[in-house]
PDB file of N, CA, C and O in Angstrom, chain B, residues numbered from 101:
ATOM      1  N   MET B 101      65.810  89.873 104.212  1.00  0.00           N
ATOM      2  CA  MET B 101      65.518  88.272 104.319  1.00  0.00           C
ATOM      3  C   MET B 101      64.287  88.467 104.739  1.00  0.00           C
ATOM      4  O   MET B 101      63.391  88.019 104.024  1.00  0.00           O
ATOM      5  N   GLU B 102      63.899  89.219 106.068  1.00  0.00           N
ATOM      6  CA  GLU B 102      62.826  89.432 106.206  1.00  0.00           C
ATOM      7  C   GLU B 102      61.721  90.034 105.152  1.00  0.00           C
ATOM      8  O   GLU B 102      60.533  89.712 105.170  1.00  0.00           O
ATOM      9  N   LYS B 103      62.193  90.773 104.418  1.00  0.00           N
ATOM     10  CA  LYS B 103      61.013  91.412 103.349  1.00  0.00           C
ATOM     11  C   LYS B 103      60.845  90.137 102.035  1.00  0.00           C
ATOM     12  O   LYS B 103      59.979  90.103 101.161  1.00  0.00           O
ATOM     13  N   ARG B 104      61.758  89.353 102.219  1.00  0.00           N
ATOM     14  CA  ARG B 104      61.539  88.353 101.007  1.00  0.00           C
ATOM     15  C   ARG B 104      60.563  87.771 101.669  1.00  0.00           C
ATOM     16  O   ARG B 104      59.523  87.871 101.018  1.00  0.00           O
ATOM     17  N   HIS B 105      60.402  87.164 102.742  1.00  0.00           N
ATOM     18  CA  HIS B 105      59.375  86.210 103.781  1.00  0.00           C
ATOM     19  C   HIS B 105      57.924  86.838 103.576  1.00  0.00           C
ATOM     20  O   HIS B 105      56.908  86.199 103.305  1.00  0.00           O
ATOM     21  N   ILE B 106      58.039  88.404 103.784  1.00  0.00           N
ATOM     22  CA  ILE B 106      56.748  89.010 103.604  1.00  0.00           C
ATOM     23  C   ILE B 106      56.162  88.578 102.297  1.00  0.00           C
ATOM     24  O   ILE B 106      55.136  87.904 102.209  1.00  0.00           O
ATOM     25  N   ASP B 107      56.964  89.059 101.157  1.00  0.00           N
ATOM     26  CA  ASP B 107      56.502  89.094 100.020  1.00  0.00           C
ATOM     27  C   ASP B 107      56.136  87.493  99.501  1.00  0.00           C
ATOM     28  O   ASP B 107      55.212  87.272  98.718  1.00  0.00           O
ATOM     29  N   GLN B 108      56.894  86.568  99.988  1.00  0.00           N
ATOM     30  CA  GLN B 108      56.372  85.312  99.606  1.00  0.00           C
ATOM     31  C   GLN B 108      54.862  85.153 100.367  1.00  0.00           C
ATOM     32  O   GLN B 108      53.875  84.724  99.768  1.00  0.00           O
ATOM     33  N   GLN B 109      54.854  85.557 101.739  1.00  0.00           N
ATOM     34  CA  GLN B 109      53.645  85.309 102.292  1.00  0.00           C
ATOM     35  C   GLN B 109      52.344  86.038 101.506  1.00  0.00           C
ATOM     36  O   GLN B 109      51.234  85.508 101.456  1.00  0.00           O
ATOM     37  N   ILE B 110      52.683  87.406 100.871  1.00  0.00           N
ATOM     38  CA  ILE B 110      51.482  88.214 100.030  1.00  0.00           C
ATOM     39  C   ILE B 110      51.451  87.380  98.904  1.00  0.00           C
ATOM     40  O   ILE B 110      50.315  87.306  98.435  1.00  0.00           O
ATOM     41  N   MET B 111      52.234  86.773  98.348  1.00  0.00           N
ATOM     42  CA  MET B 111      52.230  86.324  97.217  1.00  0.00           C
ATOM     43  C   MET B 111      51.421  84.612  97.566  1.00  0.00           C
ATOM     44  O   MET B 111      50.841  84.103  96.607  1.00  0.00           O
ATOM     45  N   GLN B 112      51.427  84.139  98.382  1.00  0.00           N
ATOM     46  CA  GLN B 112      50.798  82.817  99.033  1.00  0.00           C
ATOM     47  C   GLN B 112      49.403  83.436  98.899  1.00  0.00           C
ATOM     48  O   GLN B 112      48.707  83.175  97.917  1.00  0.00           O
ATOM     49  N   ILE B 113      49.096  84.038  99.619  1.00  0.00           N
ATOM     50  CA  ILE B 113      48.363  84.629  99.812  1.00  0.00           C
ATOM     51  C   ILE B 113      47.021  85.128  98.758  1.00  0.00           C
ATOM     52  O   ILE B 113      45.827  84.835  98.825  1.00  0.00           O
ATOM     53  N   GLY B 114      47.653  85.859  97.938  1.00  0.00           N
ATOM     54  CA  GLY B 114      47.249  86.223  96.360  1.00  0.00           C
ATOM     55  C   GLY B 114      46.817  85.117  95.754  1.00  0.00           C
ATOM     56  O   GLY B 114      45.684  85.060  95.277  1.00  0.00           O
ATOM     57  N   TYR B 115      47.615  84.181  95.707  1.00  0.00           N
ATOM     58  CA  TYR B 115      47.401  83.309  94.817  1.00  0.00           C
ATOM     59  C   TYR B 115      45.807  82.550  95.257  1.00  0.00           C
ATOM     60  O   TYR B 115      44.781  82.406  94.592  1.00  0.00           O
ATOM     61  N   ASN B 116      46.198  82.116  96.854  1.00  0.00           N
ATOM     62  CA  ASN B 116      44.833  81.428  97.401  1.00  0.00           C
ATOM     63  C   ASN B 116      43.627  82.286  97.038  1.00  0.00           C
ATOM     64  O   ASN B 116      42.475  81.855  96.978  1.00  0.00           O
ATOM     65  N   SER B 117      43.950  83.367  96.835  1.00  0.00           N
ATOM     66  CA  SER B 117      42.228  84.079  96.671  1.00  0.00           C
ATOM     67  C   SER B 117      42.213  83.945  95.045  1.00  0.00           C
ATOM     68  O   SER B 117      41.116  83.767  94.516  1.00  0.00           O
ATOM     69  N   VAL B 118      43.148  84.008  94.390  1.00  0.00           N
ATOM     70  CA  VAL B 118      42.535  83.647  92.737  1.00  0.00           C
ATOM     71  C   VAL B 118      42.235  82.527  92.586  1.00  0.00           C
ATOM     72  O   VAL B 118      41.174  82.277  92.014  1.00  0.00           O
ATOM     73  N   MET B 119      43.013  81.561  93.017  1.00  0.00           N
ATOM     74  CA  MET B 119      42.244  79.977  93.038  1.00  0.00           C
ATOM     75  C   MET B 119      40.925  79.717  94.072  1.00  0.00           C
ATOM     76  O   MET B 119      40.099  78.875  93.721  1.00  0.00           O
ATOM     77  N   GLN B 120      40.802  80.190  94.901  1.00  0.00           N
ATOM     78  CA  GLN B 120      39.393  80.556  95.525  1.00  0.00           C
ATOM     79  C   GLN B 120      38.057  80.739  94.476  1.00  0.00           C
ATOM     80  O   GLN B 120      37.051  80.100  94.168  1.00  0.00           O
ATOM     81  N   THR B 121      38.919  82.438  94.022  1.00  0.00           N
ATOM     82  CA  THR B 121      37.744  82.941  92.672  1.00  0.00           C
ATOM     83  C   THR B 121      37.354  82.118  91.715  1.00  0.00           C
ATOM     84  O   THR B 121      36.186  82.005  91.342  1.00  0.00           O
ATOM     85  N   VAL B 122      38.635  81.295  91.119  1.00  0.00           N
ATOM     86  CA  VAL B 122      38.376  80.363  89.930  1.00  0.00           C
ATOM     87  C   VAL B 122      37.420  79.248  90.226  1.00  0.00           C
ATOM     88  O   VAL B 122      36.738  78.629  89.410  1.00  0.00           O
ATOM     89  N   ARG B 123      37.489  79.069  91.725  1.00  0.00           N
ATOM     90  CA  ARG B 123      36.443  77.697  91.970  1.00  0.00           C
ATOM     91  C   ARG B 123      35.035  78.143  92.246  1.00  0.00           C
ATOM     92  O   ARG B 123      33.995  77.495  92.133  1.00  0.00           O
ATOM     93  N   VAL B 124      35.151  78.925  92.489  1.00  0.00           N
ATOM     94  CA  VAL B 124      33.959  79.723  92.657  1.00  0.00           C
ATOM     95  C   VAL B 124      33.248  80.079  91.242  1.00  0.00           C
ATOM     96  O   VAL B 124      32.267  79.463  90.826  1.00  0.00           O
ATOM     97  N   SER B 125      33.783  81.001  90.655  1.00  0.00           N
ATOM     98  CA  SER B 125      33.784  81.067  89.369  1.00  0.00           C
ATOM     99  C   SER B 125      33.089  79.812  88.660  1.00  0.00           C
ATOM    100  O   SER B 125      32.005  79.893  88.082  1.00  0.00           O
ATOM    101  N   CYS B 126      33.810  78.699  88.770  1.00  0.00           N
ATOM    102  CA  CYS B 126      33.583  77.454  88.017  1.00  0.00           C
ATOM    103  C   CYS B 126      32.330  76.864  88.651  1.00  0.00           C
ATOM    104  O   CYS B 126      31.505  76.264  87.961  1.00  0.00           O
ATOM    105  N   HIS B 127      32.221  76.992  89.641  1.00  0.00           N
ATOM    106  CA  HIS B 127      30.842  76.796  90.524  1.00  0.00           C
ATOM    107  C   HIS B 127      29.355  77.652  89.601  1.00  0.00           C
ATOM    108  O   HIS B 127      28.435  77.217  88.908  1.00  0.00           O
ATOM    109  N   ALA B 128      29.682  78.735  89.966  1.00  0.00           N
ATOM    110  CA  ALA B 128      28.748  79.668  89.379  1.00  0.00           C
ATOM    111  C   ALA B 128      28.564  79.578  87.794  1.00  0.00           C
ATOM    112  O   ALA B 128      27.414  79.877  87.470  1.00  0.00           O
ATOM    113  N   TYR B 129      29.324  79.274  86.811  1.00  0.00           N
ATOM    114  CA  TYR B 129      28.964  79.339  85.411  1.00  0.00           C
ATOM    115  C   TYR B 129      29.634  77.564  84.968  1.00  0.00           C
ATOM    116  O   TYR B 129      30.772  77.303  84.578  1.00  0.00           O
ATOM    117  N   PRO B 130      28.673  76.750  85.163  1.00  0.00           N
ATOM    118  CA  PRO B 130      29.235  75.461  84.989  1.00  0.00           C
ATOM    119  C   PRO B 130      29.278  75.248  83.391  1.00  0.00           C
ATOM    120  O   PRO B 130      29.724  74.202  82.919  1.00  0.00           O
TER     121      PRO B 130
END
């Protein structure tokens, strides 16, 4: 149960990082 929670947290952080990168890329290359 603890491991699942940690994995979920890592997935959330990874997803946020990807979305932020996409957002920056869109601004850099309109």
